[in-house]
N, C-alpha and C positions, 0 to 999 in steps of 0.2 A: 845599365838598367835605366829606362826612361824615367824622367822626373817631371811631375806635374807642378807647375808654379802658378800662383795667383798673381795676376798683373795689377799694378796700381790703377784703381778706377775712381773717378770723381763723378759724383752724381748730384744733380740739383734739379730744379723745375724744368730746365731746358733739355734734360736727358743725361746720358752717361758719356764720359770721355775716358777711354782706356789708353794707357801709355806703355809703349815698349821702349824703355830707355835704361841703359846701364843694368840690364837684367839678364841678357843673353850671354852665355859663356864663350862667345866668339865674335869675330868681326863679320858683318854681313857682306856677302859677295853675290848672293842670288836670292830673288824673291819670285815666287810663282803661286798661283792658286788653282784649285781643282773645283769644278762645279759642273752642273748638268750631268751628273753621274748616272750611268746605267746601273743595273743591279749586279755589276761585276766589281770585284775588289781592285784596288789600286796598290801600288808599291810592290811588295813581294821581293824585297831585296834588303841588303845591308850595304855598308860602304867601307872603303879602306880609310878614307880621311874625313868625309863630310859629317858634320854635326848639323842636325836640323831642328827647327822649332816649328811645331804645328799648332795652329790656332784655328778653331772652327768659328768663323765669324758669324755664320748664320746656320741654323739647323743643327744637325748632329751627325756624328759618325763614330764608329768603333775603331780602335787601333790595337791590333794584336801584335805582341812583340815577343821576341825570344833572343836572349843574349848568350845562349849556349850553357848557361848555368841556371837560369830561371826564365819563366815565361809568364805572360799575363795579358790582360786586356784593359785598356783605358777608354772610357766613354768621353768623347769630347762634345760638350753641348753648351758651353758657356764661352762667350767671346772674351771674357776676362781671365781665361786660363790658357797657358801655353804648355805643351808637352815637349820636353827636350829629348830628342832621340840621338843617342850616341852612335858612332860608326859601327860598333859591334852589334847593335840592336837590329836584328832582322825584323822588319815591320810590314804589316799589311793593313791598309785602311779599307773598311767595309761598312755595309749597312748605312750608306749615306741617305739622309732624308731628301725628298725631292728638292727642297730649297737650300740644301747645304752648300756652303762655300768654305773650303778648307785652304787657309793661307799657309804656305810653307816658306820659311826663311832658312837659308843654307849658309854654312861657313865656306862653301867652295863653289866655284863656277862649275857648270855642267862638264863632266868628263866621263865618257862611257867606261873608261878603264877603272873608275872609282867604284863601280857597281859590282857587288857579289850577289848573284841570283840564288845561290844555294842557301837553304836554311841549315840549321845545325842538326 
């Protein structure tokens, strides 16, 4: 089941600084980001090995998930929140606002064989 975690954030007159350090349950092997999204969903898969951390740096999007026993939706709209998606979590990202930038941090390098396209 995905887990939403608040990231340590330091605010003062200069702005906000959010830190991703010693909070992810995996070693980082891949980082990518999704932006300039059309009105089409992204994702639509689960993994054999990869754990992912999703942070909406700007704007917002919805993440639908299903782990075969439970399902739900998480709205990502704060850059100081990270959603941890486990390998068994089938996930679809949708309803991106026009300015949305979704950062994805993965425990694995890209491997087509790690993807499972079928939902439960």
